[in-house]
N, C-alpha and C positions, 0 to 999 in steps of 0.2 A: 342514751347514745354518746359514742365520743366524737371529739372534735377531729377534725383531717387535715394534714399539713399535707402541700403538694409542693415540692421541690423540684418536680420535672419540669422543665420552663420556667416560665415568671413565677416565683413562689408566692403561694397564696395559704391563707387561713380559711376551713369552712367550719359553720356551728353544726350542732347534731342535726339540724335540719338541712344542712346542705347550703345555706346561705352565706356568703364571704363575710368574715371578720375584718371591721375596721380596724387595720394595724399597717401603717404607712413603712415602705422599704427603710427600715434604719436598725440600729443596733438592739431594740428589743427583740426583733424579728431575727436577726443574725441569732441570738443568743439561743432562742429557740430551735431553730434549725440545728444549731452544734449541737445540744443536748440530747434532740431527738432523733440525731444520725448517730451518735458517739456509740460507741461499742460497750463503754462503761459509765459509771456515774462522773460527772467532770465537776472539779472544785471550784468555787469562786475566785480564789486567784487565778487559777489557770484561764477563767473567763475573762477577768479584769485584763490580764496580760495580753491575750488575744484581741480583745475588742476595744482597750482603753489604752493602749500601749506608753501613751505619753504622761498618762496622768502616775502620780505617787501610790504606794500601797494602798492608804486609808481613802483617796479620792476614788482609787479603783473599785476597792469592794463596794462604797457608796453608790458609783454608778450603776455596778450590777445588780445592787438592791433596787434601784430606783426601775430598772428595766425589768426586773422579776414583777414589780409592783403595774407596771404599765400590761404585762402581759396578763395577769390575773383581772386587771380590770377590763381590758377587751376581752378576753374569753368568758368572764363572767363564772370562772371556775379555776380552782386550782389543780393544776395536773401535774405541779412537781410533787415527786414520791416523799422527797426530805428536804432539809435545808441547804446544808452543806456536808458532802459533794449534791450536785443535782442531777436528779434524773428524771424520768417521765414516769406516772403511774402506769400500772397494767389498766388498758384497754381504756386510759383514756386519750388517746390521741392515734387516729390511723394515719401511718407514714406512706405514701405511696413509693419512695424510693426501696422501703423493706418490703413491698408487694413486687416490686418490678425484680430487684435482685433475687428473691423467691422463685418466681419465673424461670429466670434464667439458669440458676442453679439446678432446678427441676426438669430442663429443657423443653421448657414450654415458650420456645421463641414467640409462636403467635398472639400468647396471651400477653408477652411482653412487649410485642410491637404495637397491640390495641393500648397498653398503659403508657405509653411513651409521648411524651407531650412537648418535648424538647431538651435541650442541654439544661445540665443541673443548675439553678439557681441562675436562670439565664439572664444576665446583665445585673445582676444585684451585685453592686462593687459599692464597697466604703471609703469615702475620700480620705486618704492618709492613713488606713490601716491595712498594712501591707501582710502580715500576716493571715487576716480573715481573708484576704484576696487571693493569697498563695494557696491555704487551705481548699477555698471553691474551687480555684483552676485544677489543682490535684485530684480532688474529686470527680471534677467533670473528665478530665482526662483519663483516669482509671476507669470510670463508668463508660464513658463513652468507646474505649478500646475493648473494653468487655462485651459491649453490645455489637461493637461490629464485628467480633469476630463470631459470636454466637449468629448473627445474620449470614455472614460469607458461608460457614458450616450448612446454616439450613438453607440457604439457597442452592448451594450444591447439591443438598439431598433431595430440594425438590426437583430440579432439572436432570438428576440421574433418574427420578422417578417419574420422569414423563409430565412433570407440569411447569414449562417453561415460564409461562405466564406469571406464576405466582412467585419464581426464582426471580423474574426480573423487576417485582414488585420489591421483593427483601432487598434487592442488590441497590434498586434506588434510594431505598432508605438507608441503606448502610453508607451508600457517599453522600447523603444527604447529613447524616451523623457524623462520619468522619470524611470531611472534603480532602483530605490529605492522604488518604490510606490508598496507595498505589494498588494493592492487592484487589481491592472491592472495585477498583477503576478497571482493572485488568480482566477481571472476572465477568464485568459486566459487559465489556466490549466482547469478550470471546462469545458469549452467549448470542449478543445480537448477531454474531457475524455467524454462528452455529445455525441462527434461525433464518440467515441470508436478509435481515432485515438492516439492508446498506444504511438507509439515509440515519435511522437511529444509531448505526454502529458510529456512523462520522460525526454526530450531535456528542455521542459518548465519549469520542475521543478527544474531541473539541474541549469539552468539559475535563477532561483528564488533565490536557495541557495547560488550562487555565488554572486548576488547584494545583497541579504539582510543580510547575514552576517549569526550568530550563536547567532542572540537573541532570549531568552526563547519564547516569545510568537510566534514570526514568526516562528520559527522552530515547535512550536507544531501545529499551524494552518498548515503550510505545511505536518508535519506528517499525519495530515488527509487526506489530497488528496494523498497522496503516498499509504497509507493504502485502501484507495478506488480505486488507481490503480494497485496494486498490487492483488486486490480482482478480478477487472474485468478480469486483464490476467488471473490468475489463474483459472477462471470460462472458459472462452475461452480457455484454453490449456486443463483443463479437459473435455469439450465438444469434442476436437478433440482424446483424447485421449482415453476416456471410451467408446466413441459410438461405437457399432458394426455396425451401418450401415452410410453411408458417411454423415461426418459431414456439416451440414446446417449453416454455419457461418451468423451472421447478417451483410448483406450489403443493401445498396439500402436505408435506411431508416434514413439518417443522419439529415435530416431537420425537420422530423417527429419527432426524439427522441430530437432533441435540442428542438423545441417548448416544448415537456412535460418537459423536466428538467427544463426550464424555469418557467413554470408553476407550477413545485414542489417547487421550491424558493419561489414563493409567497404564497404556502400553507405554507411553513416553518416560513414564515414570519408573518402568522396567517390570512391569506385570503383563504376562500372557493373557489376551482375553479372545475368547472366540463369541462371535455371534450369526446366528442363523437368520436370514432374513427369507421370508416364505412368502408366496401367495400366488394367483393363478398367473397365466401367461398374459403377458403385457401390463401388469398391475402396475410394474415400474422398479422392479427390484434392481435391475443393472445400472439404471438412470442414480439409483440413489447409492448406489456402491460410488458410480463415479463422482458424484459430488464430493463424498469424503474423500476419494483418491484427490480429487482437485483440492479439497480443504487442506490434505497435508504435503502438496507437492512442492511446497514453496521450503520447507524444512531440509534436512538432511535426510531423507528416507528412502529406503528401497520400496518397490512397489513390483509384486508380479502377479501375473494374469492366468488362469488356467480355465479350461472349459470343456465339460465332459459333453463327449459325443454320443448318440444312440449306435454310430456305425463303430466305436470305439470302446462299446460297454463290455466287450467281451475279450478284450486285450491285456492281457495280466499285465500288471505294473504299468499302464499306457500315461496315466495321469502322472505317476510318481516319477517316471521317466521325465516327463516335461516340466516338473517342479525341479528334480536334481541338476537338468539342463540349466535352466535359469539361474540356480543357485549359483554354480560351478563358475559363472560368469561374473559373479559380483567379488570385488576385491579380496573380501575378507576370507575367499573359500581357500585360500593358501594356507590357513591357518589348521585344515583339519590332519588329522593322522593320513601316514601313507595309505594304512591298510583299509581305511574309510576311503580314501580318494581313489584307490584301486578299482575296489567294490563297485563305488557308484560310477564310475567312468564305464565299465563292464557293461552297465546298464544302457551306455550311449555308443553305439558303434562307432558315430564320429569322433567319439572323446575315448575309445577304450586305449586299456596299455595291457602290457605284460601277456599272461597266455591266457587272462579272465575273458569269457565272451559270455553273449547270452544263453549259449548252452549250457555254461557251468551255473550261471546264476541262477537259472531256474531250480537248480538245487540246493541253493542256501535258504536256509531258515529265514521267514519275513522278519524274525526278530534280528539278524544280523541286519539286514538293511535298514531296519529302525535305528538300530544304534548308529550305523554311519551316516544316516540322515540326520538322526539329532546331532552328531557331531559337525555335521555341515550346517547344520541351522544356527549352533551355538556358534561357530565362527564367523558367520555372517552378521549375524545381530550384534556383534562384539561392541562396535562403535557406532553403528546406525539402525533405529529401530525400523522393522519391515512390515508391511500389509501384503499378507498372500489372499487374492480374490479367487475365490472357486465358482466358477459360474456352473449351472446345470449339474449339481452335486449327485443327483439323483442318477445320471446317465454313465457315472464312473464306473470302472470295474472294482470289484469287490476287494482285491488286495490294495487299493489305493485308498479306497474309503478307510479300509482297515487301519493303514498307515497314517493317514490323518489323524485319525482318533487316538493313536499310539502318540503320535507330536503333540498332539494338544494336552496330553495328560502329561508327557515328560516335560516340555518345555513351559512350564510354570512362570519360569522368572528371566524369559529371553526376549523381552520387547517384540514380541507378533503378536498382529492382529490377523487372525483367521477370519474371514468374514466368507460364509457358506451361504451360498443362493439357491435355492430349489423350487420347485412347481409342485404346488399342492392338490393340481389339477387332474394329474394322470392317475396316479392310484393312491388313492386317500389313505389307506391300509400299509403300502409300501412305502410311502412317504413319512407317515407317523411314526413308523418303526425307524426309522434312519433320524428324525426329529429327536427320537426318545434317546437313540444313543447318544448324538453330540450331545444334548440337556446332561443326562446322567452320569456319562463317563467323560466328556470333556469339558462340563461345567458350561456350556454355552447358555447366553442369552438368546432370547427368542424377539424377532420382529415380525409380525404379521399384517402385512400391507393390505390396506383396505381399499376400495373405489374410493375414488374423488366425490365430495358430496358437491351439491350445486352451488353453493358459494365458491368451492374452491374452483369450480368448471368456470364461473364466471370472472373470476379473477385472473387466469390463464389465457382467457379470450383477451379480456380488457389488457393484458400487459402486452399482447402482439397486435391487437388489431382495433381499429376505429369504428365506429357505428355513425354514419349520417346523421341519423338518427335517436338520440339516445334511449328515447322511450321505448325503441325495438328491442336494446339488448336483454331486457327479462323474459322476452318470450323464447327469443332464440336461446338462450342459456339454457332455459327449462326443456326446451325440445331436445336441444344435443346432450344433455343432461340424461333425459329419458332414454334416449335412443342408447346413448354408449353405456349407460349404466355407470359412469363414472372412471371406466379402463381407460387408462391413457393412451394405450396402444389403438383401441378402438378409436378414441377422441382423434388420434392423430390420422388413421385413415379416414374417417368421415369428413374431416378438415380438407384433407386431399380431394374426396369426393365434391364437396362443394366450391372448390377452387376449379376444377375441372370443367365444373357445370357454368361457371363465371360469376357465382355468387360471394364467394372469398376471392379478392384481388389484390394483387401486389400493386399498389400505386407509393411513389416517393409520399412520405420518406416511409412508408411500411405498410399495411396490411388493410383492407378496408373490406367491411361485411356489404353487398350491396343488397340491402335488404329488400328494396323495390323488388328485386328479380326473382326471390324466394316465391314460389308458386303456392297455393295455399293446399294444393292437393300433393305438392312435393311430402314423399316419406323417404324415412333414411332405411336402412338394410335392418332386418331384427335382431342380426348377430354379428358379431365380427366373421365369424367364419364365412357366412353369404357374402358380406361386403369384400371379402378377401379374396374369394374365390369369383365374385364379378369382376375384380380388377384383372385377376388371371384370366377370365374368358375373352376380355376384351386386348388381349395381346395377339400379336401377327403370328402365324404359323412359326417362322424365325423364332422369335423372341419367346414362344411357349417352349419348342423344343429346346432353346438354349436353357431356358429355367429349368426343365425336365432331368436336362444332364447334369447340372448344377446340383438340385437336388440328390442325383444318384451318387455323387460324389460325397455328401454326406460332410463338406468342410469347406473351409475356402479354398480356391483353386486360382493360379496363374491364368493368365488369359490365354498363354500359349498352349498349356494342357486343355482347358476349356475347347479351344477351338479344334485341337486334334482330337478330342473326347466327341465332339459333337459333329464334325466332318462336314463344316460349312465352309464355303467359299470365302475369302478374306473380305470381299465387300458385304457380302450377306452376315456374316459375323459381325463385322463392326457397326452395321446398322440395327442388330439385333441387341448388342450392347448398348449402343446409344437410347436405344427404348427401353430398356430396362431398367436402366440408371434415369431415365425420364421419370418412368411412372413408378418410381420410387421401391422397384421389387428389390433391387440388389444394389452394394455399395462396393466401393474400392476399400481394401482392407491393405494396410501398410503400403499404398503405393502401387503395389503389383499384381494384387490378387481380387479378386471378387468373391463376397458373400451375400447372402439373403441379408436384408435390413432385420428380419426379425425369423425365429425359428419357426411360427404358425405358417411363415410366408413359405419356408421350406417343405414341410408337413403337406399344406396345399399342392404345392407342386408337385410332389412324389404322389400323391395320391390321386390328383382330377385332371392333370395336365395330358394331353394326347402322348400316345406312345411312339413310333418308328417316325423319323422325319419323311414326309412327303417327297414324291419324284419330281414335282414341279415347284419345289420350293423357291428356285432362282426367279421364276417368272411370276410367281405369286406374292414377291415379297413386299410389291408396292401397295398391294391393296389391304385397306383396314389400319394402314399406319398413319399416326399423328401427321401433320402438315411438318411442323418442326423437326419430327425425327427422320422423315421423308427428305426434307432438303438437307439435313445435315449428312444424309447415307449419299447423296446427290453429289454435294460436294466431294466427298471424298472419292466417288467413281470419275468426276470429271475435270478434275483441279489439273491433272497431269495434260490431258489433252488440249484443255483450255490456254494453258502454259504453251503448249507448242504451236497453238493458231497464233497466240499473239506473238511469238517468236518469230514465226515467218512473215509478219505483217499483211496477213491477209484478209484482216477487217477492215472495212471502209475507214476506219479512225482509230488512234493511236491512242490508250488510256496512258494516264498519267503514270510513271513508273514506281512501283511497292517501294518504300522505304525497306532496306535491307533489316531481315530477321536479328531480332534481339541488338540492334544497335550497330551490325556489321562487324568488320575485324576478322581476325583468323586467330584460332585455337592451336597454338603451337605447344606442341608436347616435349619438352626439352628432353636430353638422353647424356650418355657420353659423346664419343668420337662419331664423325660422320655427320650427314645431314639433318638437319632437323625437320621432323615431320610435323605437319601442321593442316586443319581441314577449315574449309570455309564454307559456310552454310550459306546458298544460294536461295532456299524456300524453307521457310519456318512451318511447323517446328522442325523437323528432319526430312523432309520429303525429297529434298535434294542438297547434298552437298560433293564437294569435290575434295580432294587430297591435293596439297602442293606438299614440293620438299623446298624448304630453305638452305642454302649453301654457306653457313657465315666463313669469316676468315681463317685461317689456321688455327684451330680451337687450342686452349688449353684443356685440363682434364675435365672441367664441364662449362656448359655454355648458358646462359639466359638472353631471352629476346626482350624488347620493350621497342615503344613507340618514342621519338625523340622529340624536338624540336622542329618543327618546319615538315614535319610527317617523316623523317628519317627512320629507320631501325637501327636500333642501337644495341652491341653484343657486350656482353658481361661474362667473365669467366674466373675460374679459382685455379692461381699457380699454387703448385707445391713449394713450400721454403721448410729451411732448417728447423726454424722455430713456430711454424704450423702455416696452414694454408692463408693465402694473400687474396685480396679483391681485387681485380683488373678490368678495366675496360678495352677492348679489343676495336682497335682499328682497322679502315678496310684493307691496309696493307700487311693486316696480322701482328701491327706492334701492339705490345702487351703493356698498357700502361698501371703502374700501382697506384691504389688509391690512397692509402695512410701507412705508413711504416710502424704499423702498431705490431705490439710481440702479443701472440696467441692467435687462437684462430679468428677469421672474419668470414661473414656469411651475407650474402644478398638477401634483401627482404622487399624490393621494388623501388619502382620511379612514381614520383607523384604525377597527377595527373596532366601536367603541362610537359611532362618528359624533363624537367631540369634540376630537379632534387633527386637524391638517393637515399634511402632508408636501409640499415645496415647494422648487424651485431658484431659486438667482439669480446671473445673472451679473454682476458688477462692473467695466465696463470704465473706472470712473474711476481705479484704481488704477494704479501704475507696470507692473506685471504683472497681466493679464488675470485675474481668480481667478472661480472655480467653486463654489457654495456650497451643501450641502442642508441645509435647515431644518426642526422640526417647532415647531408654536406650536398653543393652544387656539383651536378656532374661534371661539367668542365672546368673548375676550378675547386676543387676538392682541400684545398690548404686548410679552409676555416673549418673545421666540424663541430655540431651543434651536438650537445649530449641531451638525450631526452631522459634516460632511466639508467639507472647504475645499482645493482644490487650484488648480492651472495647466492642467489638462485638464478638458474637458466632462464633465459627471456628468449623468445622465438617468436615465427609466424607474422611478423610485424607487416601491417597492410594500412595504406593510405586510405584516406575516405576520399570520395568523389570530389569533396571540395577542396582538397589538400590543406585541409585546417587542422586535422586530426590524425594520429597514428593510433590503429590497435594492434595490443599484441598480448603474447601468452606468458605470464610468468609459470614457471615451472615448479611445482610442490608436488606434494602426496596429493593435492588436489586442487589442479591447476586453476588459476584466473584468469582471466580475461580484461585487459585493462586497456582503457582511452586514455591519451595524454595530448598535449596541446603541443606545436612545436617548440615551446619554450619550455618542457618539461613539467607542466602542472597537470596533475592527475585530474580528470573530469569524471570518470566514470570506473569502477570496477565490479566484479561480481564472478564469486567462485562457480566452476562450472564441472568439478571431477576430472577426468581425463579428456583433455583437449585433443582431437584428432585433426579440425582442420578451421581455417578462419578467412573470411574475406568480406569487404564492404558491396553490397549491393544496392546501388543508389544509396538512399537515406539511413538503410538498414544493415545491420551487421549480423553476417550468418557465421552462427558458430556451430559445429558438429563436434559432439563431445558426448562421453561415456557418465552420464550424469545421475542416475537412479538404476545403475546396473543393465541399463541398455544403451545401444548408441543411439543418439537423436539428433535431429537437425533442427538448430532453434534459429529464430529470428527475432534479432533483439533494436529495440526502438530505443537509443543510449538515450535522447532527448529525454523521452517520457519514462525511462528506466522499465520497460517493460518487455518480458521475455515471453515470446511465443512459439510453443514446439509445434515444427511445421510436419516431419516425418520419422519414422524409425530409419534406421539404416544399419548396414552391417557393418561398412568401413568407415565412411565418412570422410575419408583423406582427399587430398588433391582439391580442395575447393577451390575454385574462380569463378568470377561472376562477368557476365557479359557488359560490354559496354552500356548498353541502357537501364542496367539492374534488374531486368526482367528473366533472366535466366541464370543457371548456375549449373556449372559443373561439376562431378563429385566421382568419385570412386567407390564403387557397391559391389554387390554381389547379385552377377543375372545368372539364372539356369545354373546355381551350381560352381559357378567361375566366375572371378572379378574382371571387374569392367568396367570403363568409365560410362556414367550417365549425364544425361543434360537433363536438367529440371526444369519445367517451366512454371515458374513463382506465380503467373495470373491464372493458371489452369490447374495445376498440380501435376500435370502429367510428365511422364519420365520416358526417356528414349534412350536406349544404349548405343553407346560407341562401339560396336562389336569389332572393327577392324583395327583399332588402334591397340598397341600392345602395350600394358600395363606395369611391365617390368623394368625397375629404373627409370620410370616415365613420369614427368612432372607438369600438368597441362596448365596455361598460361593464357587468358585470353587477352589479344593484343588488339587495341582500338585500330580503326582508319586512321584516326586523327588526334591529336592529343587536347585536352580540353584547357578552355581558358580559366583560370583561377586568380583570385586574389592573392598577391606576392608582396604587397607592403603598404604601409599607412604612413602619411606625414599629415602632421598639424600645420595648419596656414599661419604660423606665428612663429617667431623666434624661441628658441630656447627658453624664454623667461616672459612671463606676463605680469605685467605691475599693475596695482590697484590699490587704492584706500579702503581702508575700513567702510562698510556697507555698499560698497560700488559693486555693481554688476556686470559683467562682461559676457557677451556672446563669444563663445569659441566653434571654428569650422577645421576640417580635416578633410585630406581626399585620401581613398583607396587606389593604389595601382593594380592594374592587373597583367598577367603573363603575356598579352598581346597590346601592353602599353596602353589601352584603355584606361579611363578612370570612372570613380563613382563617387559621392559625396553623402548619399543615404545609408542607412543602416548603421552609421558609426555611434556609440554610445561613450559617455564620459564619465570619468571615475575620479572622487578626489579621495586620495589616501590619509589625509590630515583635516576632517571634515571640521574641527573644531578651529581651524584658521581660515581654510575656505572649503565652501560644498557647493554644490548645484541645488538652487531652487526648482519648483516645480516644471517651470520654464526651460530647463536646460540651461541657464547663466551659471556662470561661475560667481560666487558672493562673497567677498571678505568679511570673516567674522572677527578677526582679531590680529594683530601685528604678528609676522612671521612667515615663514615658507612653508607652502604646501605644494605635496607633490600630486600631480595631475594627469591622469593617463587617459589618451583617446583609444578606443578597442573597437575591433572589427572581428566577427566570429570569437574564434577561442585563443588565437596565436599572434594576431597583428596587435601590435602596441606602439606607441609613440608616446614619449615622456616629456613634459613640460613644466617648469617650475612657476608656482603661483606666487609672488611676493605681496603680501600685505601690507601698507605700510600705514602711519599713523596720519594725523593732519597737521601734523606741524606745532602740537599745543604740547607736546611732551606726553602724550597720552591722555584718556579721559578721564576728566575730573568730577567729582560727585555731583548730580542734577541737585540732590537732597539729602540733607540729613536732619530729620526731624527728631528732637529732645523733647518735644511736648511741653517746653516752657512757656508758651503762649497762651495763657486762659482764655482768650476770644479764639483762636482756634483761624485766627484770620486768614491764613493759606489755605483753608477747607472749607466747604460746605457741608453744614452738618444736617442728619436727616434721621426721623424716627418719632413715636410719640413720646419717647424719654431718651432727647438727645446726649450724645456722649460729653463727657467733659473732663477736664483734666485733674489729675489731683497728686498729692506726694503720697507714695508708698514707700515706705523703708529707707525714705531719705531720698529718694528720685522722683523726677516728675513721670508719669506715665499718662495713657488714655485709658479711660474705663469706660465699657459698653455695657448699657442696662436694660437693653430691649425686655418688652414685657411680652407677654405670652401672645399678643395677636401680631406685631410688627416687628422687624427688626431694626437695630439703629446703628447709625455711622458717620462716617466722613468721607468726602470727595475730594480729591485735591483739584484745585482751580486752574494749574495750570496742565499745559499739553504735554505728554513726553514723548519724545522721537523715538523709534524703533529699529531706526533703518541702519544704525550700527551696532545693533545688540545693545540689551538691558538686564539689569538684575536690581529687582524690587525685594527687600527684606525687611524683617523685624522679627521680634521677639514677644511671643503671647503666655500668657499665664491664666491657666482655668482648670478649675476642679468640676470634674464631672461626677454628680448627685443624682442626675434622673437620665432618662433614655429621651427626653424630648425636649425642645425649646432650648438646648445647651449647644452652640457652638459659635465658632469663629472663623471669619473668611479674609482673604486677601486678593484682589483683583484687577487684572488689567482691563479696561472697556474704552472699546471704541463708541464715546459718549453722545449722545445728544442732550445736553444739559438744560434745554428749554424743558424738558420733560419732565424733569425730576419734581415729584412731591415731597417737598422735605418734611410732611408732617407724617405720614402714612410709610415713607419710605421706599416708592415704587421710583424705579428709575428706568429710564427710555435709552435704549441700545441702537445707535446707527449701525454696527457692524458685530466685528468678532466680540467675545467676552474669553478672558484666562482667567479663572479662578482656582485658588487652594481652598480647600473647606476640610474643617475639623471638627465634630466626628462626620465620617462621609453620609450616615445613613441613622435611621432614628427608630424607635419603640423597638420591635422585634429584631430588627436587620441592625441595631447597633453593634458595632466591632469598634471597641475602644483604642483599638492599637491601628486602626485604619484610616487616612484620608485620602483625598483624590485631588487630581490635577484634571479640571473641567475646559472643556474647550467648546462653546457652541457650534453647533446645534446637538449637544448632549453627547458628545464624546468625551466619555470618562476613562482615566488612566487611574486604577487602585494603587495605592502604596499602602502596605501593611509592615508597621515598624517597630512591633511589640518590643524592642531594646530602648527606644524614645518615648512613646504613648501607651498608655496613659502617665500622665506625669502630674502632681502638684508644683512642679518647679518650672522655671519659664523654659521654653522652646524656640529655638530658631527655625525660621520657615524663609525660603526665598522662592521667588517665580524668578525663571530669568529665559529671554529669548534671543535667539543668536539671530544674526542680520539674514539668516537664510529662512528667518520663518520657524525655527525649530524650538519647541518649548519643553522645558523641563522644571521638574520640583525637587527641592533642596531641603530636607530636614536636620536640623544640627549639623551644617554643612558637609552634607554628604547627599549627591544626587540619588534620589530613589525613584524616580518616574520621569519617563520620557513620553510625551505624547507622539502617536503616530501623524496628528494633523499639523500641517504648516501654515502660521497664522501669516496674513500679508504686513510687510513692515514698510510698505512704503509712505513717505513723508505724509502724503495728502488726509492720511488717517488720525482721528482726533482721540489719540489713546492719554488717558489719564490714570489713576490710582484710586481704589475705593478700599476702606476695611470697615467690615459690618459683622455685625453678630446677632446671638440670640443668649440672655444672662438670666433665665428664671431659675431662681433659686439656685443663684451662684454668682461669681463674679469672675468678669473677663477684662484681663490688662494688656494693653500693650506699649510696647517702648522700643526704643533704638530702631527707628525706621530710617534705611538709606534706600536712594535710589541712584545706581551706577549706571553710567553709559557704556559698560560692557559686559560682558560674561565672566562671572567671578568663579564658580564652583565647575 
């Protein structure tokens, strides 16, 4: 049998029985490897030049002959085919490299994975033989790149085939093989995100940052994945935190979701995809689709949603009309032809044009509608991909279904993702026919959702609830799974049932199963319809009537229309809605309409609830209702009379006055000339309010009303001038005081919360390039204006934050951006929002109304956390203004087909229209009753300069001044702009590091800054001198304590004195400086070392600063006793299979390692310069060849009481370690 050569991993040779051949890691083995891996025979001259480059021709050939002899002796066989050139005999040697590359070439990636033992010729280096080392490195790099690419492709195939676990294994191996492959890291992170395995995604992101470093491109791409991870995590947390019912976390659909994500990436690359998600009612089709929409929502993606309904299944073109309406609202729709535009708008009465109408469209061929819709789809997807979610496809009218098939066929390269959802439990033959059409004609893929298995039900319950006795969990999970069959909807209803019976309770911080209260005889309903019917049967008569009315509508219905249809008195109607919401039968849709939580509830309501309303409904309302619902309805009915009683003082006691709703204030609606109309809310949310009129002084063209210092109202206006509008303040006698004699337009954008500062925009048309600027200035002393932003694109909607520390505004571009700046003009945050309609601060949150994905939505932005949360859809979204306490928002919206101002309660989500207020040319502003106290200035409690010496530490203090003249000293932080001269230690003391002048800032918030100069002086000795310059010319090493079983010694090397370390296999040997070294003013310890690496173990060199207990040193074996910190340089940083000859580390106890990989400097057979330097503030850094290559995150104590000294040691088995030119400087030199 043949011998075997393994070169993957550490090289080894096996005999014909599989036993290792005794052959050391030297040049004979290198010769065998090179010849065995070569594509053609290799001449002896080439081998001599490769492996013995320093030898002349004759000696080189002799060395080759000797190496061949060693190989024949070791293998006990002549495996070479000829004498010169050398090659391997057929069948004499099996090489794992050839088997591995054959597997890759034939696509047998799993076979290749099994054969991979590690990098080619792992750590097989020959000292001084650079050509061999370069050849091994090239071979290793090429093979790793090829293997990595194969693994990446293989993982994608596995993921698309529904085997994400195997894909993750392949990607894990890929990043292990090629840690610097950004593509592998990104694919691995994406797959973890696809599977919603967020903890593993975070670890993979951390691995990627560590391996890829801080290059700008890789960091920006990883940042996108980090934002996606945090968005998904935030959504998961908010679902658990905000849910009043048990949180149904998304489990058990990992493979299906991974498949959708893979298809989405195809769409993003320009290929249309169609996917059919099918399964019985309640199985989770809509939830799966929503998880995909949530996944893509952070990108610039349009998402449309359509839903078929049984009531509209006979309405010709009904679903297509809905699709066209939504597509025409997208920005790209303007790019379609006029013929297509006219035809499509004729299908929408509200958007019709010319003479075409619905009567004529019915005579147009479906092909014409398909052509026009294809034109529209192509235009809207030109810049952004599009997701079209079609729910309940089986209920769509035949014309719409046919058109969807046509669109999917024609739009193969339009970046569209059609998600088709359908129920397979209605009419199996009917649905099978639809599915077949989608698969065969549109090329759709199918995802058939199955019930959750028992383990997945257990995972879902564990994510949302705790068990007082964990041993009870398995039994409850089994019982619930058996009863529900794993159907998510049935599972949700069963959990509601358990909640109503007190077995599943909401307790801080989450939900708890009260297993002790679960009776043995408690039986769950046999199927979901029985359970839902039982829930409906427990409704009051009014609740049942209202549910039946909503079911007959067959769609979502506004509360006004629902009350008119049900013909219920207001109090009865309000209580019935509260009951249906409380029992989880209906839910609010788009903030103003009600619909059933699920279609099954609609079916049961239409089939099983009572018919006509009872004549005694009013009096019988209160019986059979739950106490919470009864109490809510009672409050609605008695609130006004009780308020009247309190107002008359007829009660024997006076309750404390309620705080004004939403923080009080008045809502002013500014218009042109005439009085300013305003509303004052007397009882919240809008039970009682009154209208007031404010008569400002003689007005200019437009007026604005604000609260000024002392509670006085301040009026502003705009005067017309020849070169543009001018901003003016209007005094009580009507005098108009211009703010700034600036050219161009000026616009007011609000006062600071203390009423003393004004923010305004100015557009300068006199410059060569039209400029837009945002300023702020003092209201009563506007001579000095402060520029916040200047650009060539328009900026507006500037709003002050509640703390007066920031200003948010909109930068108008094709895709508007919302930016937050400090008052010093520093950009703190920015985000693209599409077309922004409105902006204001509500407390710490920034509210933004924007057309971001084709529909106008209201967003809540946590600027500090950089989190954006959609709150509600809106039709207009302009005129945003927040209440003084930040709990309510005024906005312009559409109510019953007309524009109206709404009050949105941000705590409850309820909306209340102001129908009385005229919306034309009217802009609302919520004016507080009093101004707020905010910080206005920070002052350092020292002169402009603080003087100190090297190593000295000083505590600094400052004071924050408020608008009411109060002061505070907490919350202030300090920043050193020149840390190499002076920096702050962990105790926040300023420490002098070296001579010079450092700029030091006292900061509060984002805008308040005071600057001082830190002057660091020397000690009057002309600067620090060297503590020690050791040239190793003392054979007795009298300055040092030597240790180890083979103590180091001085010797002459190439004409200079050096220190030689010669440790054996058991112990290190080295020297310890007898004198103590002060670190309080900073220090640099440096030397040069020389060491050839010939093995992967027992060869290293160290340089350390130690806080040392000298009495505990064992000089024979080399064990040292440390009293405190140790700072060490070590090269190489690891041994055995982990050795990297280009890597060193800086280590600070207890075990904090900072790696430095310097392939341009290490390994080398020449001298290498190394330095450890410690600043006076405790920052430690490593210097190699006079370049700083690593800085530790740990700060070490540099106080004089520590006993710091220097040690040098190492291991030198089968090599030599030399040290020269040791210097210790009382300063940081690099």
